[in-house]
N, C-alpha and C positions, 0 to 999 in steps of 0.2 A: 835718753833716762838711766839713772842709775838704779838699778833694782833692788828691791830691798833687803833680798838674800843677799847681794854684794854687801851692802851697808853694813849689815850686821855681822857677816863675818869678818870684813874690815875692822869694825869697833871691836869684836871680840878679839882679834891677834892682837891690839894695844892693850888688853888688859895682862895683869901682872899674874893671873892664874892659867894663863894660855899656855897650852901644849902644842909645840908643833908636829907632833905625832899624830894628835886626834883627826877623826874623819870630820867632814864637815857636820853630821847628823851626833856624833860627840861633842863636836863645837856649842851647837844649839840645844843639845840636852844639858849642858855645864851652863850655858844662858839660862834656859828655864828653870834649872835648880836654883841658880844664884839669885833671878828674879823673885823666884815664889820666897826662897828664905828670906829676902829683903821686904816683900810685902806679903808676909806670910797671914797678918790680918785680913788684910783686902782679899787676900787668895780663900782663906776659911769662909769669908763672910759673901765675898760677890762673886769668887769663880775665877779661873785664869785668866778669861781675855783681859776682865778690867784690871787684876793685879798686874799684868804684863804691861797695860796702857799706863797707869799708874806708875810703874819701874821707868819707864821710857820717858814720860814726862817729867819726872823727877830725876832726868839726866843719869840713869842708873848705871850708862857706860857712855863711852865717847862716839856720840853720834851728832848729828846735825839738829839742833832745835830750834834755829831761827826760821821764822817762817820767809824769808826772804832764801836763804839758804836750802830749805827743803824745797821751795819751787823749783832753785836752778837744778836741785837734782831729779825734775819733773814728776812731784809728788804734791799731793794737796794737803796743806800744813790742818787742814780740818780733818783729816781722816788718817794721816801720817802713823801716830803712834799707834791708833785701834789695827793699821795694816800691818805695822812692824809685828805687834803681839800676833795676828792672825799667820803670818810668815814663820813665826817659830815654832807654834803650835802644829803647822802642818810640815814642818822640817823634820821633827822628832818623832810624826807618827810613821 
């Protein structure tokens, strides 16, 4: 099983704004800020978990989003985006 943390860090590294000098925490902080800016309305109306989940479901960064691919990574497609959101929040605290 590929860890959610590893999936997210790999996706962050593919982004144009990625700085190779960032720590893991800085990388997750960048992702959180980027997602919240992208989903500002959802964040203000429903909160961080919902906004992040919508961000991932909308392919906000380069992560696997096909059910078969998610299963190959060892995760449940039904809870994948929410679990990614929770991982981001856990890593920035």
